[in-house]
BAFI-3210 file (N, C-alpha, C; in Angstrom, 3 decimals, decimal comma, padded with zeros to 6 digits):
// residues 284
n [1|2|3|4|5|6|7|8|9|10|11|12|13|14|15|16|17|18|19|20|21|22|23|24|25|26|27|28|29|30|31|32|33|34|35|36|37|38|39|40|41|42|43|44|45|46|47|48|49|50|51|52|53|54|55|56|57|58|59|60|61|62|63|64|65|66|67|68|69|70|71|72|73|74|75|76|77|78|79|80|81|82|83|84|85|86|87|88|89|90|91|92|93|94|95|96|97|98|99|100|101|102|103|104|105|106|107|108|109|110|111|112|113|114|115|116|117|118|119|120|121|122|123|124|125|126|127|128|129|130|131|132|133|134|135|136|137|138|139|140|141|142|143|144|145|146|147|148|149|150|151|152|153|154|155|156|157|158|159|160|161|162|163|164|165|166|167|168|169|170|171|172|173|174|175|176|177|178|179|180|181|182|183|184|185|186|187|188|189|190|191|192|193|194|195|196|197|198|199|200|201|202|203|204|205|206|207|208|209|210|211|212|213|214|215|216|217|218|219|220|221|222|223|224|225|226|227|228|229|230|231|232|233|234|235|236|237|238|239|240|241|242|243|244|245|246|247|248|249|250|251|252|253|254|255|256|257|258|259|260|261|262|263|264|265|266|267|268|269|270|271|272|273|274|275|276|277|278|279|280|281|282|283|284]
n.u [000,818|001,977|004,165|004,851|006,949|007,390|009,806|011,496|010,744|010,795|010,796|010,596|009,435|006,653|006,231|007,138|005,153|002,879|003,469|004,144|001,691|000,040|001,170|000,446|-002,313|-002,518|-001,374|-003,273|-005,475|-004,588|-004,793|-007,047|-008,184|-009,801|-010,156|-008,863|-008,972|-006,769|-006,780|-005,055|-005,032|-003,211|-000,355|002,410|005,896|006,350|008,655|011,793|015,032|017,217|019,700|019,629|019,731|017,429|016,281|018,403|018,529|016,907|017,117|015,277|014,791|016,711|015,753|013,674|013,263|016,010|016,431|014,714|015,883|018,200|017,572|017,530|015,438|012,052|008,554|006,069|004,640|006,368|008,625|007,800|007,617|010,325|011,343|010,171|011,460|014,052|013,835|014,121|016,701|019,156|021,867|022,040|022,220|020,220|019,159|017,167|013,764|010,510|007,446|003,879|002,466|004,367|004,621|002,041|001,860|003,907|002,822|000,770|-001,411|-002,283|-005,028|-005,704|-006,173|-004,907|-005,210|-003,791|-003,301|-001,797|-001,204|000,841|003,050|005,838|006,242|004,427|005,592|007,955|006,793|005,528|007,774|008,945|007,002|007,100|009,413|008,620|006,754|007,742|006,701|004,261|000,974|-002,259|-003,976|-003,041|-003,330|-002,463|-002,947|-002,753|-004,234|-006,630|-006,997|-008,993|-011,177|-011,682|-012,156|-014,731|-015,768|-014,618|-015,667|-018,227|-015,535|-015,301|-014,857|-015,826|-014,112|-011,832|-009,160|-008,601|-006,238|-005,546|-003,791|-003,033|-001,037|-001,667|-000,833|-002,449|-005,022|-007,565|-007,450|-007,947|-010,700|-011,548|-010,712|-012,474|-014,960|-014,562|-014,209|-016,711|-018,369|-017,271|-017,851|-020,590|-020,971|-019,575|-019,801|-018,301|-015,688|-012,229|-010,702|-007,837|-006,710|-004,229|-002,836|-001,166|000,178|000,136|000,389|-002,332|-005,703|-007,343|-006,523|-007,425|-010,133|-010,564|-009,898|-011,923|-014,226|-013,901|-014,060|-016,708|-017,987|-020,330|-019,450|-017,431|-014,269|-010,736|-008,328|-005,220|-002,418|000,748|003,005|006,157|007,576|007,465|005,341|006,812|008,222|007,890|005,679|005,850|006,457|006,386|005,252|004,113|001,928|-001,071|-003,291|-006,298|-008,588|-011,127|-013,388|-011,400|-009,003|-009,570|-007,402|-005,738|-005,907|-004,774|-002,168|-001,268|-001,551|000,500|002,685|002,732|003,543|006,220|007,178|006,844|008,773|011,203|011,328|011,133|011,832|012,012|010,968|008,264|007,025|004,333|001,458|-001,678|-004,474|-007,471|-010,823|-013,883|-017,164|-018,455]
n.v [-001,215|001,235|001,577|003,208|005,814|008,987|010,172|008,537|009,037|011,716|014,676|013,425|012,627|012,642|014,309|016,732|017,432|017,446|019,328|021,688|022,237|022,514|024,810|026,749|026,745|027,499|030,058|031,298|031,398|033,205|035,601|037,063|039,056|037,859|035,233|031,856|028,271|025,552|022,109|019,293|015,984|013,922|014,425|013,675|014,193|016,808|018,316|017,647|016,183|015,936|014,870|012,996|009,592|008,115|009,466|009,214|006,522|005,562|007,650|009,102|011,731|012,516|011,957|013,662|016,448|017,252|017,049|019,023|021,306|021,442|022,565|025,338|026,996|027,450|026,651|028,945|027,927|025,944|027,444|028,921|026,895|026,122|028,429|028,250|026,005|027,018|029,003|027,628|026,892|028,691|028,594|027,722|025,050|022,335|020,981|020,747|019,855|020,947|019,686|019,245|020,361|022,225|023,999|025,092|026,262|028,094|030,100|030,983|033,403|035,913|035,722|033,237|029,606|026,404|022,923|019,951|016,497|013,509|010,203|008,376|007,690|008,406|010,051|012,058|013,193|014,291|016,034|017,850|018,996|020,211|022,076|023,710|025,101|026,997|028,401|029,340|030,469|029,413|029,111|029,895|029,392|027,247|023,864|020,643|017,135|013,905|011,841|009,993|011,347|010,968|010,173|012,396|014,606|015,653|016,968|019,421|020,787|022,816|025,260|028,202|030,482|029,798|029,333|027,130|024,692|021,335|018,907|015,761|013,029|010,156|007,197|004,983|002,439|000,513|-001,187|-000,367|002,349|003,592|003,324|004,636|007,253|008,089|007,891|009,747|012,136|012,453|012,719|015,022|016,959|017,028|018,360|020,687|022,146|023,848|023,235|023,143|020,403|018,561|015,750|013,446|010,689|007,537|006,263|003,137|-000,385|-001,411|-002,443|-000,818|001,780|002,607|002,332|004,277|006,602|006,636|006,809|009,238|011,069|010,961|012,495|014,965|017,778|020,704|019,911|019,189|017,228|015,931|014,110|012,435|010,396|008,972|006,927|003,658|001,066|-001,177|-004,376|-006,315|-005,477|-003,810|-000,749|002,872|004,470|006,792|009,569|011,110|013,950|015,011|017,543|019,187|021,885|023,709|026,458|029,022|029,664|027,494|025,435|026,436|026,899|024,305|023,171|024,371|023,475|020,645|019,356|020,170|019,022|016,331|016,053|016,737|015,096|012,547|009,090|007,140|006,383|006,193|008,058|010,231|012,439|013,629|015,823|016,611|017,919|018,744|019,314|021,340]
n.w [000,000|000,691|-001,017|-003,147|-004,290|-005,370|-005,845|-007,299|-009,869|-010,380|-012,331|-014,802|-018,191|-017,978|-015,779|-016,816|-018,740|-017,065|-014,974|-016,333|-017,504|-015,224|-014,066|-015,940|-015,546|-012,812|-012,966|-014,557|-012,826|-010,945|-012,188|-011,651|-008,911|-007,035|-004,628|-004,826|-004,482|-004,046|-004,248|-003,571|-004,106|-003,857|-002,789|-002,545|-001,815|-002,474|-003,051|-004,579|-004,543|-007,044|-007,016|-005,131|-003,949|-004,619|-006,817|-008,574|-008,962|-011,065|-012,786|-014,358|-014,948|-016,737|-019,256|-019,352|-017,796|-018,130|-020,920|-021,825|-020,728|-022,194|-024,601|-026,891|-027,599|-026,562|-026,313|-025,023|-022,797|-021,859|-021,337|-019,137|-017,257|-017,089|-015,927|-013,394|-012,323|-012,311|-010,393|-008,061|-008,127|-007,927|-008,539|-011,085|-011,625|-012,084|-009,518|-007,527|-007,598|-008,256|-007,081|-007,687|-005,372|-004,389|-006,557|-006,633|-004,058|-004,157|-005,655|-004,155|-002,903|-000,417|-000,132|-001,062|-000,827|000,244|000,202|001,041|000,536|001,689|002,058|002,556|005,148|005,442|003,206|003,824|006,065|004,975|003,131|004,879|006,092|003,864|003,075|005,272|004,761|002,919|004,379|007,093|009,404|009,488|007,960|007,928|005,870|004,572|004,569|005,561|005,287|006,573|005,114|003,109|000,055|-001,875|-000,333|001,220|-000,343|-001,118|001,093|001,062|-001,006|-002,468|-002,698|-000,580|-002,161|-004,621|-006,683|-007,903|-008,076|-008,585|-008,084|-009,169|-008,730|-008,359|-007,546|-009,086|-008,666|-007,567|-009,229|-008,710|-008,454|-010,899|-011,315|-009,026|-009,472|-011,530|-010,219|-008,146|-009,564|-010,808|-008,538|-007,417|-009,375|-009,197|-006,818|-007,235|-009,949|-011,543|-011,163|-011,846|-012,642|-012,584|-013,921|-013,793|-015,556|-016,065|-019,134|-019,817|-020,420|-019,757|-019,546|-018,051|-018,463|-021,042|-020,568|-018,601|-020,054|-022,040|-020,436|-019,054|-021,153|-021,696|-019,868|-018,862|-019,204|-019,852|-021,278|-021,627|-023,200|-023,088|-024,295|-024,228|-025,798|-025,503|-026,564|-028,119|-026,787|-024,431|-025,232|-023,297|-022,013|-019,844|-017,993|-018,308|-021,028|-021,787|-020,924|-019,671|-019,492|-018,201|-018,179|-016,555|-017,153|-018,298|-018,344|-020,759|-022,243|-022,344|-024,287|-026,696|-025,806|-025,230|-027,749|-029,091|-027,630|-027,387|-029,895|-029,905|-027,515|-028,170|-030,183|-028,861|-026,600|-027,523|-027,533|-029,367|-032,769|-032,492|-030,986|-030,006|-029,925|-028,590|-028,689|-027,549|-027,338|-025,633|-027,034|-025,834]
ca.u [000,000|002,807|005,437|005,145|007,644|007,544|011,201|012,112|010,284|010,746|011,392|010,548|008,626|005,287|006,264|007,272|003,829|001,951|003,797|004,030|000,252|-000,464|001,617|-000,409|-003,617|-002,374|-001,171|-004,561|-006,334|-004,078|-005,007|-008,105|-007,895|-010,627|-009,456|-009,149|-008,513|-006,154|-006,892|-004,192|-005,465|-002,085|000,722|003,792|006,774|006,248|009,938|012,664|016,450|017,574|020,982|019,355|019,866|016,178|016,157|019,495|018,353|016,385|017,560|014,263|014,815|017,613|014,937|012,587|013,720|017,318|016,291|014,074|016,848|019,263|017,097|017,755|014,159|010,964|007,225|005,832|004,226|007,561|009,505|007,301|008,015|011,768|011,550|009,796|012,557|015,205|013,614|014,587|018,097|019,838|023,232|021,868|022,274|018,874|019,229|015,897|012,656|009,240|006,250|002,644|002,170|005,316|004,259|000,827|002,131|004,785|001,991|-000,336|-001,535|-002,857|-006,451|-005,900|-006,074|-004,372|-005,461|-002,986|-003,459|-000,788|-001,433|002,103|003,574|007,152|006,052|003,743|006,571|008,817|005,940|005,360|009,050|009,162|006,069|007,594|010,432|007,927|006,000|008,368|005,831|002,955|000,010|-003,555|-004,678|-002,399|-003,666|-001,976|-003,674|-002,293|-005,506|-006,925|-007,579|-010,238|-012,252|-011,894|-012,312|-016,053|-016,062|-014,028|-016,320|-017,444|-014,777|-016,048|-014,687|-016,389|-013,052|-010,959|-008,449|-008,361|-005,187|-005,802|-002,602|-002,672|000,062|-002,230|-000,271|-003,621|-005,917|-008,777|-007,292|-008,558|-012,137|-011,751|-010,581|-013,718|-015,999|-014,271|-014,454|-018,162|-018,912|-016,797|-018,576|-021,958|-020,930|-018,939|-019,820|-017,324|-014,333|-011,172|-010,101|-006,722|-006,466|-003,078|-002,849|-000,054|-000,149|000,801|-000,363|-003,397|-007,020|-007,950|-006,166|-008,365|-011,456|-010,612|-009,922|-013,259|-015,221|-013,723|-014,526|-018,171|-018,513|-021,143|-018,822|-016,336|-013,010|-009,589|-007,636|-003,908|-001,582|002,062|003,752|007,542|008,172|006,567|005,227|007,870|007,832|007,484|004,448|006,112|007,029|005,578|005,677|003,456|001,043|-002,174|-003,932|-007,691|-008,892|-012,491|-013,496|-010,049|-008,881|-009,771|-006,083|-004,905|-005,885|-003,790|-000,833|-000,904|-001,428|001,833|003,739|002,770|004,444|007,595|007,515|006,979|010,055|012,357|011,349|010,973|012,858|012,093|010,146|006,855|006,510|003,126|000,650|-003,061|-005,131|-008,899|-011,624|-015,322|-017,859|-019,142]
ca.v [000,000|002,425|001,320|004,173|007,052|009,721|010,594|007,718|009,473|013,186|015,324|012,620|013,217|012,866|015,494|017,925|017,751|017,742|020,536|022,843|022,503|023,028|026,193|027,586|026,839|028,317|031,436|031,806|031,689|034,365|036,828|037,805|039,303|036,999|034,070|030,516|027,178|024,398|020,861|018,267|014,764|012,995|015,415|013,230|014,967|018,208|018,848|016,496|016,399|015,074|014,224|011,973|008,221|007,648|010,049|008,715|005,088|005,380|008,776|009,394|013,153|012,717|011,914|014,616|017,803|017,553|017,277|020,327|022,350|021,483|023,213|026,780|027,701|026,711|027,277|029,781|027,087|025,261|028,483|029,223|025,733|026,233|029,514|027,773|025,152|027,896|029,723|026,756|026,533|029,931|028,352|027,296|023,593|021,873|019,920|020,606|019,786|021,231|018,921|020,018|021,217|023,334|024,964|025,795|027,064|029,200|031,146|031,271|034,770|035,985|035,386|031,890|028,495|025,138|021,716|018,886|015,177|012,490|009,111|007,688|008,360|009,026|011,149|013,155|013,849|015,119|017,101|018,844|019,704|021,051|023,207|024,605|025,973|028,110|029,148|029,017|030,931|028,818|029,819|029,299|029,020|026,036|022,732|019,350|016,057|012,547|011,167|009,606|012,490|010,571|010,097|013,676|015,691|016,265|017,853|020,727|021,337|023,818|026,173|029,443|031,453|029,240|029,220|026,103|023,725|020,050|018,111|014,367|012,387|008,974|006,400|003,965|001,117|-000,354|-001,045|000,304|003,797|004,070|003,446|005,632|008,571|008,407|008,098|010,990|013,262|012,611|013,241|016,396|017,828|017,178|019,345|021,920|021,925|024,704|022,863|022,764|019,190|018,114|014,334|012,855|009,223|006,950|005,450|001,852|-001,439|-001,924|-002,090|000,234|003,096|002,916|002,477|005,584|007,625|006,680|007,237|010,663|011,852|010,913|013,388|016,068|019,002|021,088|019,251|019,183|015,960|015,932|012,947|012,423|009,143|009,258|005,756|002,528|000,208|-002,180|-005,715|-007,107|-004,918|-003,043|000,585|004,029|005,012|008,064|010,014|011,940|014,915|015,308|018,740|019,693|023,350|024,247|027,863|029,145|029,849|026,294|024,627|026,991|026,698|022,903|022,922|024,841|022,802|019,193|018,928|020,427|017,989|015,062|016,051|016,847|014,033|011,252|008,076|006,379|006,996|005,959|009,134|010,835|013,201|013,888|016,915|016,565|018,773|018,521|020,237|022,355]
ca.w [000,000|000,824|-001,691|-004,206|-003,961|-006,625|-006,011|-008,347|-011,193|-010,416|-013,492|-016,020|-019,265|-017,493|-014,920|-017,661|-019,259|-015,963|-014,210|-017,221|-017,639|-013,953|-013,898|-016,786|-014,885|-011,604|-013,407|-015,032|-011,680|-010,207|-012,964|-010,972|-007,499|-006,183|-004,089|-005,314|-003,631|-004,683|-003,484|-004,155|-003,423|-003,694|-002,861|-002,530|-000,941|-002,853|-003,509|-004,762|-004,792|-008,180|-006,715|-004,132|-004,454|-005,224|-008,155|-009,401|-009,201|-012,423|-013,607|-015,358|-015,297|-017,868|-020,471|-019,195|-017,498|-018,710|-022,367|-021,995|-020,394|-023,204|-025,824|-026,950|-027,743|-025,931|-026,324|-023,834|-021,677|-021,364|-020,793|-017,783|-016,455|-016,861|-014,967|-012,067|-011,853|-012,074|-009,141|-006,981|-008,366|-008,318|-009,036|-012,475|-011,722|-011,745|-008,516|-006,809|-008,537|-007,573|-007,395|-007,831|-004,219|-004,304|-007,585|-006,199|-002,871|-004,534|-006,251|-003,246|-002,420|000,935|-000,157|-001,594|000,122|-000,267|000,992|000,469|001,152|001,407|003,007|002,856|006,348|005,210|002,263|004,515|006,925|004,128|002,621|005,939|006,239|002,687|003,128|006,319|004,169|002,282|005,382|008,384|010,494|009,284|007,141|008,278|004,652|004,052|005,427|005,112|005,944|006,313|004,882|001,741|-000,623|-002,522|000,652|001,885|-001,306|-001,210|002,230|000,780|-002,189|-003,210|-001,840|-000,319|-003,241|-005,852|-007,688|-007,359|-008,909|-007,929|-008,727|-008,822|-009,290|-007,572|-008,100|-009,966|-008,394|-007,419|-010,368|-008,255|-008,560|-012,138|-011,050|-007,983|-010,103|-012,230|-009,209|-007,431|-010,463|-010,954|-007,280|-007,250|-010,292|-008,679|-005,747|-007,699|-011,398|-012,201|-010,734|-012,780|-012,088|-013,427|-013,670|-014,481|-015,570|-016,828|-020,301|-019,682|-021,098|-018,905|-020,112|-017,239|-019,015|-022,113|-019,965|-017,957|-021,101|-022,646|-019,445|-018,780|-022,300|-021,730|-018,846|-019,370|-018,733|-020,757|-020,930|-022,533|-022,970|-023,735|-023,991|-024,864|-025,785|-025,874|-027,202|-028,307|-025,610|-024,312|-025,658|-022,134|-021,469|-018,624|-018,134|-018,659|-022,318|-022,001|-019,849|-020,129|-018,602|-018,513|-017,396|-016,657|-017,079|-018,445|-018,758|-022,213|-022,858|-022,242|-025,508|-027,624|-025,236|-025,418|-029,191|-029,458|-026,866|-027,541|-030,976|-029,472|-026,538|-028,888|-030,884|-027,972|-025,599|-028,183|-027,291|-030,609|-033,817|-032,200|-030,139|-030,568|-028,964|-028,966|-027,978|-027,864|-026,488|-025,722|-027,932|-025,020]
c.u [000,848|004,140|005,824|005,842|007,930|008,979|011,915|011,830|010,340|011,463|011,346|009,618|007,207|005,216|006,374|005,902|002,893|002,242|003,768|002,559|-000,325|-000,052|000,762|-001,767|-003,534|-002,189|-002,487|-005,448|-005,844|-004,276|-006,129|-007,738|-008,671|-009,890|-009,797|-008,501|-007,904|-006,300|-006,084|-004,452|-004,333|-000,789|002,108|004,597|006,787|007,502|010,940|014,090|016,885|018,949|020,838|019,442|018,604|016,033|017,209|019,337|017,879|016,815|016,567|014,268|015,771|016,853|013,730|013,121|015,031|017,230|015,672|015,081|017,943|018,860|017,309|016,456|013,042|009,629|006,992|005,472|005,430|008,543|009,098|007,696|009,503|012,063|011,225|010,869|013,768|015,065|014,117|016,085|018,893|021,259|023,239|022,099|020,934|018,938|017,869|014,738|011,332|008,115|005,033|002,337|003,096|004,977|003,037|001,117|003,039|004,001|000,853|-000,291|-002,227|-004,300|-006,725|-005,700|-005,526|-004,702|-004,724|-003,102|-002,309|-000,887|-000,151|002,781|004,915|007,043|005,389|004,708|007,477|008,028|005,790|006,629|009,291|008,249|006,505|008,710|009,802|007,234|006,547|007,541|004,428|002,075|-001,343|-004,367|-004,062|-002,652|-003,179|-002,640|-003,032|-003,529|-005,633|-007,640|-008,867|-011,410|-012,614|-012,252|-013,654|-016,374|-015,509|-014,676|-017,762|-016,651|-015,554|-015,991|-015,384|-015,398|-012,063|-010,365|-008,212|-007,312|-005,335|-004,743|-002,191|-001,564|-000,408|-001,522|-001,378|-004,557|-007,201|-008,678|-007,974|-010,061|-012,404|-011,621|-011,898|-014,844|-015,802|-014,546|-015,959|-018,782|-018,515|-017,583|-020,034|-022,010|-020,439|-018,756|-018,760|-015,884|-013,420|-010,440|-009,047|-006,398|-005,255|-003,240|-001,672|-000,586|000,738|-000,102|-001,304|-004,737|-007,697|-007,659|-007,165|-009,779|-011,607|-010,694|-011,326|-014,296|-015,106|-014,275|-016,044|-018,799|-019,236|-020,636|-017,775|-015,034|-011,979|-008,762|-006,342|-003,148|-000,295|002,694|005,172|008,224|007,102|006,448|006,323|007,346|007,342|006,239|004,623|006,579|006,046|006,063|004,986|002,594|-000,022|-002,658|-005,347|-008,117|-010,343|-012,477|-012,123|-010,066|-008,966|-008,444|-005,292|-004,821|-004,835|-002,373|-000,366|-000,744|-000,062|002,920|003,843|003,629|005,914|008,046|007,694|008,348|011,235|012,455|011,223|012,150|012,965|011,135|008,654|006,266|005,308|002,438|-000,772|-003,582|-006,577|-009,656|-013,099|-015,935|-018,544|-018,398]
c.v [001,259|002,273|002,437|005,406|007,799|010,162|009,781|008,278|010,992|013,740|014,513|013,271|013,504|014,094|016,769|018,365|018,199|019,087|021,788|023,233|023,079|024,474|027,149|027,801|027,717|029,788|032,069|032,214|032,881|035,672|037,683|037,969|038,372|035,713|032,797|029,497|026,082|023,212|019,809|016,966|013,780|013,783|014,837|014,099|016,444|018,827|017,705|016,929|015,426|014,440|013,158|010,583|007,739|008,183|009,486|007,235|004,816|006,512|009,181|010,858|013,436|012,715|012,837|016,022|018,142|017,826|018,646|021,449|022,487|022,226|024,727|027,572|026,815|027,409|028,008|028,945|026,394|026,266|028,849|028,110|025,791|027,313|029,061|026,861|026,007|028,666|028,933|026,509|027,755|029,736|027,779|025,801|023,060|020,686|019,677|020,730|019,988|020,314|019,821|020,887|022,425|024,419|025,770|026,740|028,248|030,375|031,587|032,722|034,771|035,517|033,942|030,829|027,250|024,025|020,568|017,596|014,268|011,423|008,413|008,389|009,046|010,203|012,344|013,913|014,778|016,290|018,212|019,664|020,649|022,272|024,210|025,519|027,196|029,008|028,835|029,471|030,343|029,680|029,156|028,908|027,800|024,906|021,443|018,255|014,716|011,659|010,804|010,752|012,171|010,661|011,461|014,818|016,405|017,199|019,256|021,425|021,717|024,698|027,473|030,441|031,041|029,281|028,199|025,182|022,481|019,299|016,679|013,507|011,190|008,175|005,402|002,626|000,089|-000,121|-000,309|001,818|004,352|004,290|004,539|007,050|008,980|008,706|009,443|012,212|013,506|013,209|014,697|017,358|017,999|018,276|020,701|021,804|022,730|024,319|022,591|021,591|018,696|016,678|013,902|011,346|008,716|006,244|004,216|000,804|-002,139|-001,547|-000,975|001,631|003,499|003,114|003,845|006,699|007,766|007,246|008,725|011,513|011,806|011,832|014,570|017,387|019,429|020,429|019,404|017,960|015,945|014,674|013,019|011,055|009,432|008,077|004,705|001,750|-000,854|-003,556|-006,563|-006,553|-004,045|-001,633|001,639|004,591|006,322|008,440|010,919|012,883|015,154|016,440|019,140|021,208|024,014|025,744|027,967|029,280|028,550|025,511|025,129|026,772|025,264|022,560|023,365|023,966|021,314|018,727|019,102|019,352|016,635|014,971|015,962|015,702|012,638|010,328|007,090|007,008|006,752|007,026|009,796|011,679|013,317|015,050|016,940|017,461|018,429|019,541|021,369|023,676]
c.w [000,000|000,104|-002,649|-003,643|-005,256|-006,876|-007,087|-009,743|-011,382|-011,646|-014,767|-017,054|-018,828|-016,605|-015,740|-018,173|-018,138|-015,315|-015,078|-017,383|-016,359|-013,731|-014,728|-016,115|-013,634|-011,962|-013,855|-013,858|-010,872|-010,974|-012,390|-009,502|-006,576|-005,837|-004,854|-004,394|-004,485|-003,738|-004,221|-003,410|-003,153|-003,845|-003,105|-001,591|-001,285|-003,421|-003,532|-005,079|-005,884|-008,023|-005,643|-004,761|-005,143|-006,647|-009,099|-009,740|-010,618|-013,361|-014,670|-015,791|-016,456|-019,192|-020,379|-019,033|-018,191|-020,211|-022,645|-021,770|-021,442|-024,480|-025,745|-026,992|-027,223|-026,191|-025,000|-022,615|-021,045|-020,760|-019,364|-016,813|-016,116|-015,833|-013,551|-011,476|-011,505|-010,771|-007,938|-007,032|-008,828|-008,839|-010,441|-012,681|-011,232|-010,795|-007,853|-007,780|-007,799|-008,036|-007,436|-006,615|-004,128|-005,335|-007,172|-005,041|-003,181|-005,109|-005,332|-002,772|-001,058|000,965|-000,581|-000,516|-000,564|000,718|000,318|001,248|000,735|002,481|003,423|004,032|006,145|004,257|002,947|005,420|006,124|003,539|003,645|006,134|005,073|002,698|004,190|005,813|003,523|003,298|006,773|009,582|010,393|008,405|007,359|007,049|003,964|005,026|004,776|005,933|005,580|006,203|003,412|001,037|-001,345|-001,546|001,226|000,936|-001,189|-000,051|002,015|-000,412|-001,899|-002,253|-001,651|-001,468|-004,532|-007,013|-007,159|-008,398|-008,066|-008,739|-008,235|-009,510|-008,434|-008,245|-009,147|-009,790|-008,230|-008,599|-009,982|-008,356|-009,808|-011,941|-010,024|-008,524|-010,748|-011,245|-008,511|-008,289|-010,606|-009,698|-007,069|-008,132|-009,880|-007,623|-006,243|-009,209|-012,128|-011,883|-011,917|-012,144|-013,071|-013,039|-014,487|-014,464|-016,395|-018,065|-020,251|-020,315|-020,114|-019,531|-019,332|-017,780|-020,089|-021,561|-019,306|-018,998|-021,698|-021,670|-019,144|-019,922|-022,469|-020,686|-019,484|-018,794|-019,763|-020,322|-022,038|-022,184|-023,787|-023,349|-024,798|-024,684|-026,253|-026,562|-027,428|-027,003|-025,604|-024,689|-024,498|-021,454|-020,249|-018,956|-018,608|-019,994|-022,664|-020,816|-020,438|-019,051|-019,105|-017,593|-017,619|-016,471|-017,220|-018,717|-020,276|-022,954|-023,001|-023,550|-026,489|-027,122|-025,426|-026,900|-029,697|-028,841|-027,131|-028,723|-030,606|-028,483|-027,202|-029,557|-029,911|-026,969|-026,208|-027,874|-028,451|-031,611|-033,624|-031,275|-030,817|-029,486|-029,487|-028,124|-028,440|-026,892|-026,666|-026,656|-027,175|-025,075]
res [m|f|s|y|r|h|a|f|h|a|g|n|h|a|d|v|l|k|h|a|t|l|l|h|i|f|d|y|y|t|q|k|d|s|a|f|t|v|i|d|t|h|c|g|a|g|l|y|d|l|e|d|d|w|a|q|t|r|g|e|f|y|d|g|l|d|r|v|l|q|q|d|r|h|p|e|l|i|e|r|y|i|d|a|v|a|d|l|n|p|d|e|v|a|r|y|y|p|g|s|p|w|l|a|l|s|l|l|r|r|q|d|s|f|h|g|f|e|l|h|p|s|e|f|e|v|l|s|e|n|v|a|q|l|f|p|r|g|n|r|r|v|r|l|y|q|q|n|g|f|e|q|l|n|r|l|l|p|p|p|s|r|r|g|v|v|v|m|d|p|s|y|e|a|k|s|d|y|r|q|v|l|v|s|v|k|e|a|l|k|r|f|a|q|a|c|i|v|i|w|y|p|i|v|q|r|p|e|v|q|q|l|q|r|s|l|e|q|l|d|t|p|w|l|h|a|s|l|n|v|r|a|p|a|a|n|g|l|g|l|h|g|s|g|l|f|i|t|n|p|p|w|t|l|q|a|a|l|a|q|s|l|p|w|l|k|e|k|l|a|q|d|d|r|a|s|y|q|l|r|t|s|s|k]
***
């Protein structure tokens, strides 16, 4: 139950797509003075050391973040992502990598709120320590919970401001996570129809992936669906060859930003000639 640690995967191709997109969404929500709430159902540690043994074990960031940093020109969405990583690394060496909670909290204004869930006891401890770096005196609008984010989400919806982003990024180690994501999204939209819910999922050789993709696209809400494959599926059926993001009630600016960035990411992060991307949207 508690075997997954994102530190093994920090900065990989899936993180590049996910975090660049999340930054665009967070930036969009800060354009208005009115408050908004971020709810992260599966926070992880929030901040990662790429020189740590866990990150070096697989070195997945070499085929993700490092490839991006080696390029001379970047789409605007990716440039913003690079700037966020650089903010953590003033010596120009990309050692520290920001996860979704860190990105959200770095943009948090006095009027905004953050609720973060992490069930893994060790990850929660590190998450708490990392958040304390941002808010050494504490922040009453930042709440962390060592609880199951799926189970607790609905009690926080709708947020008082009626403006909110939900980040849903489970490990998917358990096959039940795919079904739980769909159930949680449907329940959340019943309570808060305007919610911008960002669902990340791995593209692996499991039938649950295709089932989740189809079911999400049948939701009766505006949505945007982006996916990036960096290589062909492995012959042994194992490994992550791509990832997807499904966003309900997306910012109106996001589709154009992804349409510009996905071809670039496909070219720069491709590990073989089977790399591809897709960008679909609802008719609403």
